[in-house]
N, C-alpha and C positions, 0 to 999 in steps of 0.2 A: 503493499500500499504505499503511495505517496502522499506526503503531507505538502500541502501548499503553504508556503510562506509569503505573505504580502505585507510589505511594511506600508501600511495606511498613510503614515505622516509623510513619507517620502514621496508616494503618489500625490498627496495632496501639494506637496511643494512644486511637484512637476507640473500639476494643473494650474496652480497659482501663476507659476512663470510662463505657462503657455498664454495664460490670458493676459498678463501685464503687458500692456502697450498695444493689446490687440482689439480692446474694446473701442467701438465707436463713443464718441462724447456724450451722447445721451443714450447709452445703454444700461438697461437695468436688468439686474439679476434677479431670476426666480427660480428658486428652489422646489423640487418636487419632494412633498412630504413622505418620509422624516430624513432619510440620510441625505437627500439633495438640498434639504432645506438647512440642515446642520451646515453643509459646504457652503453654500449661497450666504450663510449668515457670517461665516468666518472669512470668506473671500471678499466680501463687502468691508469689512474691517480691515483685513491684511493688505488690499489694494487702495485702501484709502478712498473709497467712492463715497460721493455725496449721496445723502438720503438713506432710505432704507431698502432692503432687499425685501423681495415679495416671496410668498409660499403659495405653492398650488396643491390642491387635492386632487387625485385623478379617480377618486371613489366613486362618484355619480356618473362617470362616463365610461366605467370599465366595461367590458363586454361581457365579464363573469359577474356582474352586479346582483343578478337574480340568485345566483347560489351563493355568493360571497357577501353580500350586503355592505352595510358601511363597516369598515375596519375599526375596531374598538381603539379608542385614543387618537384617532387621525384627527388632525386640525383642519378645520375648514381653510378654504382658499382666503387669503389676505393679498390684496394687491394694492399697496398704498400710493399707487400713480398711476396715470391713466396709460392704457395700454394702446389706444389709437396712434399709429404713426411712430411707436417706440421700437427701437432695436431691443429685443429680448433674448438674453441667455438664458437659456433653460439649462438647469443645473440638477444632475442626478448622480447618485452613488453608483449604481450598478446597471448596465444596459444588458438586457438579455433579450427577450423576443421582441420587444418593441410596442408591445401592448399596454404598458404603463405610459410610455411617451406619447402614444396616439391618444389616449386618455387626458393626458395633462394638455395637449395642444387643444382638444376639443374644450376643454374648461376655459383655457386661455381665451379661446375666442367668443366664449360667451361674454367677456368682459371687453371685446373690442377687436379692431383690425391692427395687429402690429405690422410696422415697416418690414420686420424680418424676425425670424425665429432661428437662433443658433443653438445646437444641443453640445454640451460639453459633460464629460463622465470620468468619475474617477476610473472605473474598470469596464471594459468591454467584454463580456463573457462569451460572445458568439451566440448562437442558437436563433438568430433572427427568424421569426415569423412574417414580419412586415418590413418594408422596405425603408427603414430607418437608420440612420447612421451618424455618429458623433463626428462633429468638426474637430474635437481634440478627446482623445482618452490618454489618461496617464499610463494605462496598461492594457492589455489584451492578452486574454488568458482562455483556455478552454477547461471546462468543467463537465462532467456527465449529468444529464438532466435531474437526476435524483439528488443532486447536490445544490445547496443554496448558498450564496454567498452575501454575508449580511456585514454591513458597517455598523459600528457601535461608537458611542461617544462616551468618553471618561467624564467624570465629576470637573476635571480640570480642562476639560475642552478638547482632549487628544482623540485622534481617531485611531480603531483598531478593526480589522477585518474577524469574522469568524465564517467558518464554513461548516454548514449543517446538512445531514440528512433529510430530506423531504419525505421519505416512505413512512 
């Protein structure tokens, strides 16, 4: 058995560096609840961006909503800025099938029509079911479908990863 070792803090530093200097002046960070929201919050601070980041929930637009329902503890969407005409940088922790991203984009368009939407992720694990790709991924890995990669945040704000069996 191979043990996957990912340094979430090193990947975060790569993501931050990839965004530095690449953001349009009027860009807004929007993190997908929950790991993406943690990343957007820290990126907002570490990049010295003015204003606040947004948080988006994909729960209401998921194609498995009927069987899954609202996730316990999921925060609602909070976008403290106008979406219309804005360059949005959508931030997520792990990109897998693309279904969460599709749902988040649908939710985003409920609030307006952005000038553009750019996706950045900490890890792209492959396994896409929809034609969705990240403009920047700090790492690209391959995991079997029965494993789940989850971002966690410690009390002092540092990121770690856990690999869990979904069976």
